[in-house]
Every structure is written in C-alpha cells, then in structure tokens.
C-alpha positions as CSV (number, residue, x, y, z in Angstrom):
1,M,47.3,-163.5,54.7
2,D,48.0,-163.2,58.7
3,R,46.3,-160.8,60.5
4,P,50.0,-158.3,61.2
5,T,50.8,-158.7,57.8
6,V,47.3,-156.8,57.0
7,L,47.9,-154.5,59.5
8,Y,51.4,-153.5,58.5
9,I,50.0,-152.9,55.2
10,R,47.4,-150.6,56.6
11,I,49.9,-148.6,58.2
12,F,52.1,-148.2,54.9
13,L,48.5,-146.8,52.8
14,L,48.0,-144.8,55.7
15,L,51.0,-143.3,55.9
16,V,51.6,-142.8,51.7
17,L,48.1,-141.4,51.4
18,V,47.2,-139.4,54.4
19,L,50.8,-138.2,55.4
20,P,52.2,-137.4,52.6
21,G,54.5,-135.0,53.8
22,A,55.9,-137.0,57.2
23,S,58.8,-137.3,55.5
24,R,59.7,-134.2,56.5
25,V,58.2,-134.6,60.3
26,F,62.1,-135.5,61.7
27,A,64.1,-133.0,58.9
28,A,62.4,-129.8,60.4
29,G,59.5,-128.1,61.7
30,E,57.4,-129.3,65.2
31,N,59.2,-132.8,65.9
32,Q,62.7,-132.8,66.1
33,L,65.5,-134.9,66.1
34,D,67.9,-133.1,67.4
35,G,71.1,-132.1,69.4
36,N,70.6,-129.5,72.6
37,P,73.7,-126.7,73.2
38,A,72.3,-126.3,77.0
39,L,72.4,-130.5,77.5
40,F,76.0,-130.6,75.1
41,S,77.4,-128.0,78.0
42,V,75.9,-129.5,81.3
43,M,77.2,-132.3,80.1
44,A,80.9,-131.3,79.4
45,A,80.6,-129.2,82.6
46,L,79.8,-132.8,84.6
47,Q,82.7,-134.2,82.7
48,A,85.1,-131.4,83.7
49,A,84.1,-132.6,87.3
50,G,85.0,-135.9,87.5
51,F,81.0,-137.1,86.9
52,A,80.3,-140.8,86.8
53,A,83.9,-141.2,85.1
54,N,84.1,-144.9,83.9
55,G,87.3,-145.3,81.8
56,S,85.3,-144.8,78.7
57,I,84.6,-141.4,76.4
58,S,83.6,-140.7,73.4
59,P,84.6,-138.4,70.2
60,A,83.1,-135.8,71.5
61,G,83.9,-136.2,75.2
62,E,87.7,-136.3,73.9
63,A,87.0,-133.1,72.3
64,V,85.8,-131.6,75.4
65,Q,89.1,-132.7,77.6
66,Q,91.1,-130.9,74.8
67,Q,89.0,-127.8,75.3
68,L,89.6,-128.0,79.0
69,A,93.4,-129.2,78.6
70,G,96.3,-126.8,80.1
71,K,93.2,-124.6,81.1
72,N,92.9,-124.3,85.5
73,L,89.3,-123.2,85.6
74,Q,88.5,-122.2,89.3
75,V,84.9,-122.9,88.8
76,V,85.8,-126.7,87.5
77,S,86.8,-127.5,91.4
78,E,83.2,-125.5,92.4
79,L,81.4,-128.3,90.1
80,A,83.5,-130.5,91.2
81,N,82.1,-129.7,94.8
82,F,78.7,-129.2,93.4
83,V,78.2,-132.6,92.0
84,A,79.9,-134.1,95.4
85,T,77.6,-132.4,97.1
86,H,73.7,-133.1,95.1
87,H,75.1,-136.8,94.9
88,K,72.2,-139.2,94.4
89,P,71.8,-143.1,95.4
90,S,72.7,-144.1,91.6
91,F,74.3,-143.4,88.4
92,G,70.8,-143.1,86.5
93,A,69.3,-140.6,89.7
94,D,72.4,-138.5,89.6
95,L,72.1,-137.2,85.4
96,A,68.1,-137.4,85.6
97,Q,68.5,-134.6,87.7
98,Y,70.8,-132.4,85.8
99,V,69.1,-133.9,82.2
100,S,65.8,-131.9,83.9
101,F,68.0,-129.0,84.9
102,A,69.1,-128.7,80.8
103,L,65.8,-129.0,79.5
104,S,64.5,-126.7,81.7
105,V,66.2,-124.1,80.7
106,S,67.0,-121.7,77.8
107,D,70.2,-122.1,75.4
108,P,73.6,-120.9,76.7
109,P,75.0,-118.5,77.6
110,E,71.4,-117.2,79.8
111,F,70.6,-120.9,80.9
112,K,67.7,-118.8,82.2
113,S,64.6,-121.3,83.1
114,K,61.7,-121.8,81.0
115,F,59.2,-122.1,83.9
116,Q,57.1,-119.6,86.0
117,S,58.1,-119.5,89.5
118,G,56.3,-122.1,91.6
119,E,55.9,-124.6,88.0
120,V,59.6,-125.4,87.9
121,P,60.5,-129.6,88.2
122,P,61.3,-130.4,91.5
123,D,64.6,-132.3,90.6
124,V,65.2,-128.9,89.3
125,V,64.7,-127.0,92.3
126,A,66.9,-128.8,94.0
127,L,70.1,-127.5,91.7
128,E,69.6,-124.1,93.0
129,G,72.6,-122.6,92.4
130,F,73.6,-125.0,89.6
131,E,72.9,-122.1,86.2
132,K,75.5,-119.8,87.8
133,L,78.2,-122.4,87.8
134,M,76.9,-123.2,84.1
135,V,77.0,-119.4,83.0
136,R,80.5,-119.3,84.0
137,F,81.6,-122.5,82.9
138,H,80.2,-122.1,79.5
139,A,82.2,-118.8,79.3
140,E,85.3,-119.6,80.6
141,A,85.6,-123.0,79.1
142,G,84.9,-121.6,75.4
143,I,82.1,-124.2,75.1
144,G,79.5,-122.3,72.8
145,G,82.8,-122.4,70.3
146,L,83.2,-126.3,71.0
147,W,79.8,-126.9,70.1
148,L,80.0,-125.5,66.7
149,K,82.9,-127.5,66.0
150,M,80.8,-130.9,67.1
151,Q,78.1,-130.1,65.2
152,P,79.7,-132.2,61.9
153,M,79.8,-135.1,64.0
154,L,76.7,-134.4,65.6
155,D,75.1,-134.8,62.0
156,Q,76.5,-137.6,61.3
157,T,75.2,-139.2,64.4
158,L,71.7,-137.6,63.4
159,A,71.7,-139.1,59.9
160,R,72.2,-142.7,61.4
161,Y,69.2,-142.4,63.5
162,Q,67.4,-140.5,61.0
163,E,64.9,-143.1,59.0
164,P,65.1,-145.8,62.1
165,V,62.9,-143.2,63.9
166,S,61.1,-141.9,61.0
167,R,60.2,-144.7,60.6
168,T,59.5,-145.8,64.4
169,I,57.1,-142.8,64.3
170,F,55.2,-143.3,61.0
171,E,54.8,-146.7,62.4
172,T,52.9,-145.4,65.3
173,T,51.2,-142.7,63.7
174,G,49.9,-145.1,61.7
175,Y,48.5,-147.7,64.3
176,L,46.3,-144.8,66.0
177,R,45.7,-142.9,62.6
178,N,46.7,-139.7,63.5
179,P,46.7,-137.3,60.7
180,T,49.4,-135.4,62.1
181,S,52.2,-136.3,64.8
182,G,51.4,-132.5,66.7
183,Y,48.8,-130.5,67.6
184,M,46.8,-128.2,69.6
185,G,50.3,-126.8,70.0
186,R,51.8,-129.5,71.9
187,H,55.6,-130.9,71.2
188,F,57.9,-133.8,70.6
189,Q,61.2,-133.4,71.1
190,V,64.6,-136.2,70.5
191,Y,67.4,-135.0,71.6
192,L,71.0,-137.1,71.1
193,D,73.6,-136.7,72.9
194,L,77.0,-137.1,72.6
195,L,79.0,-137.2,75.8
196,G,77.2,-139.6,77.5
197,R,77.6,-143.0,78.1
198,P,76.2,-145.2,75.4
199,G,73.0,-146.4,75.7
200,Q,71.7,-144.1,78.1
201,I,67.7,-142.9,77.6
202,Q,65.9,-140.2,79.3
203,T,62.7,-139.1,79.1
204,R,60.4,-136.0,80.1
205,S,57.4,-134.6,79.9
206,Y,56.4,-131.0,80.7
207,G,53.3,-129.6,80.4
208,D,52.9,-129.9,76.8
209,D,56.3,-130.4,75.7
210,Y,57.7,-134.2,75.5
211,Y,61.2,-134.9,75.1
212,I,63.6,-137.9,74.8
213,V,67.4,-137.4,75.7
214,L,69.4,-140.1,74.3
215,T,72.9,-141.4,73.8
216,P,73.8,-142.8,70.4
217,A,74.0,-146.7,71.1
218,Q,75.8,-149.6,68.5
219,E,71.9,-149.5,67.3
220,P,69.5,-146.8,67.5
221,Q,67.4,-147.1,70.4
222,T,63.7,-147.1,68.4
223,D,61.5,-149.7,71.1
224,E,62.0,-146.8,74.1
225,I,61.9,-143.9,71.5
226,R,58.1,-145.2,70.3
227,H,57.0,-146.0,73.5
228,A,57.7,-142.0,74.5
229,Y,55.8,-141.2,71.5
230,L,53.1,-143.7,72.3
231,H,53.4,-141.7,75.5
232,Y,52.9,-138.3,74.2
233,L,50.1,-139.4,72.3
234,M,47.9,-141.3,74.3
235,D,48.5,-139.3,77.8
236,P,46.0,-136.4,77.0
237,L,43.3,-138.9,75.5
238,A,43.7,-140.0,79.5
239,T,43.4,-136.9,80.6
240,K,40.4,-136.0,79.0
241,F,38.5,-138.5,79.1
242,S,39.6,-139.3,82.6
243,E,36.3,-139.2,84.1
244,A,35.5,-142.6,82.5
245,V,39.1,-144.0,83.3
246,N,38.1,-143.5,87.1
247,K,35.2,-145.4,86.8
248,K,37.2,-148.2,86.3
249,R,39.6,-147.4,89.1
250,S,38.6,-150.3,91.3
251,L,40.8,-152.8,89.6
252,E,44.1,-150.5,90.7
253,D,43.8,-152.6,94.4
254,Y,45.0,-155.5,91.9
255,A,48.2,-153.0,91.1
256,L,48.8,-152.5,95.0
257,G,49.8,-155.9,95.0
258,S,53.1,-156.4,92.7
259,P,55.8,-156.2,94.6
260,I,57.8,-154.2,91.3
261,L,55.6,-151.8,89.9
262,D,56.8,-148.0,90.7
263,E,54.6,-146.4,93.2
264,N,54.3,-144.0,90.2
265,Y,51.9,-146.1,88.6
266,K,50.4,-147.4,92.2
267,A,49.3,-143.8,92.9
268,D,48.1,-142.7,89.1
269,F,45.3,-144.5,87.6
270,L,45.2,-142.9,84.8
271,L,48.7,-143.5,84.5
272,L,48.9,-147.4,85.2
273,T,45.8,-147.2,82.1
274,V,47.7,-145.0,79.7
275,E,50.7,-147.4,80.4
276,S,48.9,-150.9,80.4
277,L,47.4,-149.7,77.2
278,I,51.0,-148.8,75.6
279,K,52.1,-152.0,76.5
280,A,49.1,-153.5,74.9
281,I,49.9,-151.5,71.3
282,E,53.5,-152.5,71.8
283,S,52.6,-155.9,71.6
284,R,50.6,-155.5,68.3
285,L,53.4,-154.3,67.0
286,V,55.8,-156.7,67.3
287,R,57.1,-158.4,64.1
288,G,56.9,-162.7,64.8
289,P,54.8,-165.5,65.7
290,V,51.9,-164.6,68.1
291,E,53.9,-166.1,71.0
292,K,56.1,-163.5,71.0
293,R,53.0,-160.5,70.7
294,Q,51.5,-163.0,73.9
295,A,54.9,-163.1,76.0
296,V,54.9,-159.2,75.9
297,V,51.2,-159.0,77.0
298,K,51.9,-161.5,80.1
299,Q,55.0,-160.2,81.1
300,A,53.1,-156.8,81.3
301,L,50.6,-158.0,83.7
302,E,53.0,-159.8,85.9
303,E,55.0,-156.8,86.7
304,G,51.4,-154.8,87.5
305,F,50.1,-153.5,84.4
306,V,46.5,-155.3,85.2
307,L,44.7,-153.5,82.4
308,T,47.7,-154.3,79.4
309,P,45.4,-158.2,78.8
310,Y,42.2,-156.2,78.3
311,F,43.6,-154.0,76.1
312,A,45.1,-156.8,74.2
313,E,42.3,-158.3,73.8
314,A,40.4,-154.8,72.6
315,L,42.8,-153.9,70.3
316,P,42.1,-156.5,67.4
317,V,38.7,-155.0,67.5
318,Y,40.1,-151.6,67.0
319,E,42.3,-152.3,64.3
320,K,39.5,-154.0,62.2
321,Q,37.6,-150.7,62.1
322,E,38.0,-147.2,61.0
323,V,37.8,-144.8,63.9
324,A,40.9,-143.1,64.6
325,M,42.2,-143.8,68.5
326,R,41.4,-141.0,69.3
327,L,38.0,-141.2,69.2
328,Y,37.7,-145.3,69.4
329,F,39.5,-144.7,73.3
330,P,36.3,-143.7,75.2
331,D,33.9,-146.8,73.8
332,M,37.0,-148.9,74.7
333,I,37.3,-147.8,78.3
334,A,33.5,-148.1,78.8
335,A,33.9,-151.5,77.2
336,I,35.9,-153.0,80.4
337,D,33.8,-155.3,82.5
338,L,35.1,-155.0,85.9
339,K,33.4,-158.3,86.6
340,K,35.4,-160.1,84.5
341,E,38.5,-158.5,84.6
342,T,38.1,-159.2,88.8
343,N,38.2,-162.5,87.7
344,R,41.0,-162.4,85.8
345,L,43.3,-160.8,87.9
346,E,42.0,-162.9,91.1
347,T,44.6,-166.0,90.2
348,V,47.4,-163.2,88.4
349,K,50.9,-164.0,90.3
350,F,53.1,-161.3,89.8
351,A,56.8,-160.8,89.4
352,T,59.0,-160.5,92.4
353,T,61.7,-159.7,90.6
354,R,62.5,-156.7,87.3
355,P,62.8,-158.4,84.0
356,D,66.3,-157.8,82.4
357,R,66.5,-154.4,80.4
358,K,68.2,-153.4,77.9
359,M,70.1,-150.8,79.8
360,A,71.2,-151.0,83.6
361,E,69.1,-147.9,84.1
362,P,65.3,-147.6,84.0
363,L,64.3,-146.8,80.6
364,S,62.3,-143.6,81.7
365,V,61.7,-141.0,84.2
366,P,58.0,-140.0,85.1
367,V,57.0,-136.6,85.3
368,P,58.2,-135.7,88.5
369,A,55.7,-135.3,91.0
370,A,54.8,-132.0,92.9
371,P,57.1,-131.3,96.0
372,M,55.5,-133.0,99.1
373,S,54.4,-131.4,101.8
374,P,56.1,-132.0,105.4
375,A,52.1,-133.0,106.2
376,A,52.2,-135.0,103.4
377,R,55.9,-136.5,104.2
378,S,55.1,-137.1,107.9
379,L,52.4,-139.3,106.7
380,E,53.9,-141.6,104.3
381,T,56.4,-142.0,106.7
382,A,53.9,-142.9,109.6
383,E,52.3,-145.7,107.2
384,Q,55.2,-147.3,106.2
385,L,56.0,-147.5,110.2
386,Y,52.8,-149.3,110.7
387,S,53.5,-151.8,107.5
388,D,56.9,-152.1,109.6
389,K,54.6,-152.8,112.0
390,K,56.6,-150.3,114.3
391,F,53.1,-148.9,115.5
392,D,54.5,-146.1,118.3
393,K,56.9,-144.4,116.3
394,A,54.2,-145.3,113.2
395,G,51.3,-143.2,116.1
396,E,54.0,-140.1,116.5
397,A,54.2,-139.9,112.9
398,F,50.4,-139.6,112.7
399,R,50.5,-137.2,115.5
400,R,52.9,-135.0,113.7
401,V,50.6,-134.4,110.8
402,L,47.9,-133.1,112.9
403,Q,50.5,-130.3,113.7
404,Q,51.7,-129.6,110.3
405,T,48.4,-128.9,108.3
406,E,44.6,-127.8,108.8
407,D,44.1,-129.9,105.3
408,K,41.0,-132.2,106.5
409,T,41.7,-135.1,104.0
410,L,44.9,-135.3,105.5
411,H,43.8,-135.2,108.9
412,A,41.1,-138.0,107.8
413,R,43.7,-140.4,106.9
414,T,45.5,-139.6,110.3
415,Y,42.8,-140.5,112.4
416,Y,42.4,-143.2,110.0
417,G,45.7,-144.6,110.7
418,L,45.5,-144.4,114.9
419,A,42.2,-146.3,114.7
420,R,44.2,-149.0,113.0
421,I,46.8,-148.8,115.6
422,A,44.3,-149.1,118.4
423,A,42.6,-152.1,116.9
424,L,45.6,-153.3,116.3
425,Q,46.7,-152.9,120.2
426,R,43.1,-154.3,121.5
427,D,41.9,-151.0,122.1
428,P,38.3,-151.1,120.4
429,E,36.6,-148.1,122.2
430,L,39.6,-145.8,121.2
431,A,39.4,-147.4,117.5
432,E,36.2,-146.6,116.9
433,K,36.1,-142.9,118.2
434,L,39.0,-142.6,116.1
435,F,37.5,-143.9,113.5
436,H,34.1,-141.9,114.0
437,K,36.0,-138.8,113.7
438,T,38.0,-140.2,110.4
439,L,34.4,-139.5,108.9
440,E,33.3,-136.5,110.3
441,L,36.3,-135.4,108.5
442,A,36.6,-135.4,104.8
443,P,38.0,-139.0,104.1
444,D,38.9,-139.5,100.7
445,S,36.7,-142.7,98.8
446,Q,39.3,-145.1,99.5
447,T,39.4,-143.9,103.5
448,R,36.0,-143.7,103.8
449,A,34.8,-146.7,102.2
450,W,37.7,-149.0,104.7
451,T,36.9,-146.8,107.7
452,E,33.5,-148.4,107.3
453,V,34.4,-151.6,106.8
454,Y,36.4,-151.2,110.1
455,L,33.5,-150.1,112.0
456,G,31.7,-153.3,110.9
457,R,34.1,-155.2,112.2
458,L,34.0,-153.8,115.6
459,S,30.6,-153.4,115.6
460,D,30.3,-157.6,114.7
461,A,32.6,-158.3,117.6
462,S,30.9,-156.3,120.3
463,G,27.8,-158.2,119.0
464,E,25.6,-155.2,117.4
465,R,24.9,-156.8,114.4
466,E,22.4,-154.9,112.9
467,Q,25.0,-151.4,113.1
468,A,27.8,-153.7,111.6
469,V,25.5,-154.3,108.6
470,Q,24.6,-150.8,107.9
471,H,28.3,-150.3,108.2
472,Y,29.0,-152.4,105.0
473,Q,26.4,-151.0,103.2
474,A,27.6,-147.6,104.0
475,A,30.9,-148.8,102.5
476,L,29.5,-150.2,99.3
477,A,27.2,-147.2,98.8
478,V,30.8,-145.5,98.9
479,K,31.0,-144.2,95.0
480,E,34.3,-145.4,94.1
481,A,35.8,-147.4,96.8
482,S,38.3,-150.2,95.8
483,A,38.0,-153.4,95.0
484,G,39.4,-154.6,97.9
485,A,37.0,-152.8,100.2
486,R,33.7,-153.3,98.2
487,Q,35.3,-157.1,98.7
488,A,35.7,-156.8,102.4
489,A,32.4,-155.3,103.4
490,G,30.8,-157.9,101.0
491,Q,32.3,-160.6,103.5
492,G,31.0,-158.5,106.1
493,L,27.5,-158.7,104.4
494,K,28.1,-162.8,104.0
495,N,28.2,-163.2,108.0
496,K,24.5,-162.4,108.5
497,F,24.0,-165.8,107.4
498,Q,26.3,-167.7,109.6
499,K,25.7,-169.0,113.5
C-alpha cells in the first residue's frame, strides 16, 4: 500500500474516532457555511450602481433588477457617483474594498462598524460615508424583503457546497490532527455571495476571525477553501513561535530575489514561512503520482516560497509520528539547517511570470497592513527612486523623511539611503559620515549590518585594512543580520589574504 493511501486511511480513522461531531461543523455552530445579509445588500447596491457590469447576471441578480425596476431612487445615482470616485485600478481591488466593508459591519439595516476606533481595516477607512448610503439603499430598495425571498435559492446553493467543503475541512483537520476545528474563541466562516461574478474568491483575516467570500462556480472551490482554512489553523502557530521562526530569517534574502513574489511575503518572514508550509502541506494532500506532488513544491519554490522544499521533506517524518502539528511545529522549525537551505537556494531560478490560476483575480487578499505614515511612504518612494537610479529625486525624498518624523529607526534608514547615494556619486567622505550617523541612531538589524559592510568597503578603499576588518566583523556580529549582509561581510574578510 503506497504512502498517500496510508495517509488518507489515517485521516479517515482520525475523523471517525476523534471527531464524531464533525458532520455538524458546517451545519451550525462555530464554523459555518452560510450567506451574509450585509454582503448581499452591499452587492445589490453595487449592482444597482452599475458596478462591473459584464453582460452576465445570476438568477439572484435578476431578482435585484426586478426589485428595482420602476423605482426612481435618488440613492442609486449617489451610489454610482461614490463607486466612480473610489474606483481602483483592477476589478479585484475594486471589489475587495466593498467585501471588506461588508465583513466589517453589522447586519442591516444598521451597518454599524464592528471595530473600535483605530482598528478599522485601511481599505474600509477609505470608504467613509458608504455606510450612510447603504442604510438608505437597504431601506428604500426593500433589500430586507428581497433577502428573505432569496433564502430558498441560497439554501439550494449551500446544499451543493456542504459535502465538498465539509470533506475538505475534515481532511485538513485530520492531517494536522486537530481535535476540533475551532478553539480559543477563534472563528472560521465561509460566506456564499449570490450576486457576484461566478468563481470569485476573497479571503480576510481580522484578528481571530477568518472569512472566505466566494461566488458559486460550476465546481466548488475546495482548493482555495482548504488554503484559507490552513491559514486559520497555522497562522497562530507562527505567531506563538515567532522567536524560533525569526532565527531562520536570513533565508528571507533569497525570497527578495523573486520578481513575482507579493511584497507582503517579502516584508513579513512569518507570513512567508506559513505560506511555504501551507504549500508543502497542499503538496502532501494532492492525490496522484509523486511527480504531481513534486510539481507543486517546485512551482512554490520558483514563485519565491523558499522554505517549501524543506517542509515538503520534513512532512513525511511528521506523518510517521503521532504528535499533532500544533506540538510538532516548533521542532520542525528548529530543525531547519540554514547552511543546507542556503546551499539549496543559491542555485534556484525564480519564475519571471506568474502561473495561470483558475481565476483572473488573486485567490486571496492578505490581511490589510496598517496605514503607512507620511514618513514611511516617503521612505518607500525614496527607495524606489534609488532603485530606478534617480539619485537626485531619491535624495529629496530621503531628506523629506527627516522633516516628517522623529522616529530614530526611520531616520537611520534615511541616512543609510543618503549614504549609499553619496557613495555612488563618488563622495566617500560624505558617505562615511552619513553611515556613521546611521549607526548613532536606532537602525534595524539589516540596516546596521549593511552599514558596517559599506564602512568596511570604504575603509578598504582608503587602505585602512585593520579598520575594514573591524567593520566586517561587526556586521557578522549583528543578531539576525541578513544572509546577503553576512555573505558580503565574509567576502570582505577574505580579502585580507589577497595581495
């Protein structure tokens, strides 16, 4: 009997013996597959406003049109104007902000925010005033009554999704050996949207609440549901053991080399680690020959999920023992051999184009980051200008940061940027002065390490070899210095043997 067959038998036995109440998980209670009245009302409002009209309409959409036929509602023109003034560059981004709004408010007719002041998702903050339009539209268009009429259609769709979604959840829970699918007050929810384009999927994570919003497709989108559910189960583990995970952070440098990897993963090593592990788990749950599973791992690596090959090798060991993933996870992280993974990643060739997906839009939307401060935004602009070799404009943007904030860490990154510009413009004295200014502030580990490397190179260039060695050694001594900085410092030290 081959390994995958044994694996699925074990999952089945676990579900039967440990999860006798699993068949009720998506019928009622903490984890549900359901509709959402706020989402329905928001999507009806968008349809009335002419949002993304594409010539095709669902049966529920036709019901909305009939409901509004003959009604001369002023609020519809106001909605259309609001949608036009909040237009995003792509359909996915346009839709995403309204899905976020629907998930962040209470049921109609109130549409009150569920969040405290300062905790509202950034994309929802940008829709200020939309809730007032929704209150009016819901009441004037009679959407509450239409929602009740839609229940038979909703129930029929839910029935079609019930078995495949439940099976996906049970299989995933069984693989990770979780005794239940919800714990510690956390919540996983799948909502069906009857009004959107077929096959659309949006995912959100707000604190302990995980959501999937999907529009019905010919085949239930079980792969995407499993992916989001794995995040629901695995994200808390990465957070709990973040200190152990971050000890492997030097591998993050290799992910930075992927031209197609989303910036969210490049900026957050915990997120990158979890996504790498999830893709490895998905490869183990793929039915078919071993080549099919290997292809999943290969594609993940080529996209920039640099730890997927390691996890793909470690998971068969996990499968042979009895400890649940929530207990096994820290041991698996501790076993990452940085030297071995570095050797593996030195030769990787990243893909330059994104692979085709089942949908044109992203499968998931990462948790919105906190709004950027003006200083952080200026710093980001400055780094982009520096990358584009527009050094004069980059310098202006860097200096703007100094006027916008008193944050020493941001000031350190600013002086580091100005120092690199001075070095490229052949002004070593100014560069050295600015690099020393960087170290006097509160630089993060990566900035500190690279600053020492640059100072070492400047010292070498001026013939001060002893001082250069001290800087290279200081770079290597920086806790959590990036792999790239360590490699550069090591190369600098080797130069002392060269005549």
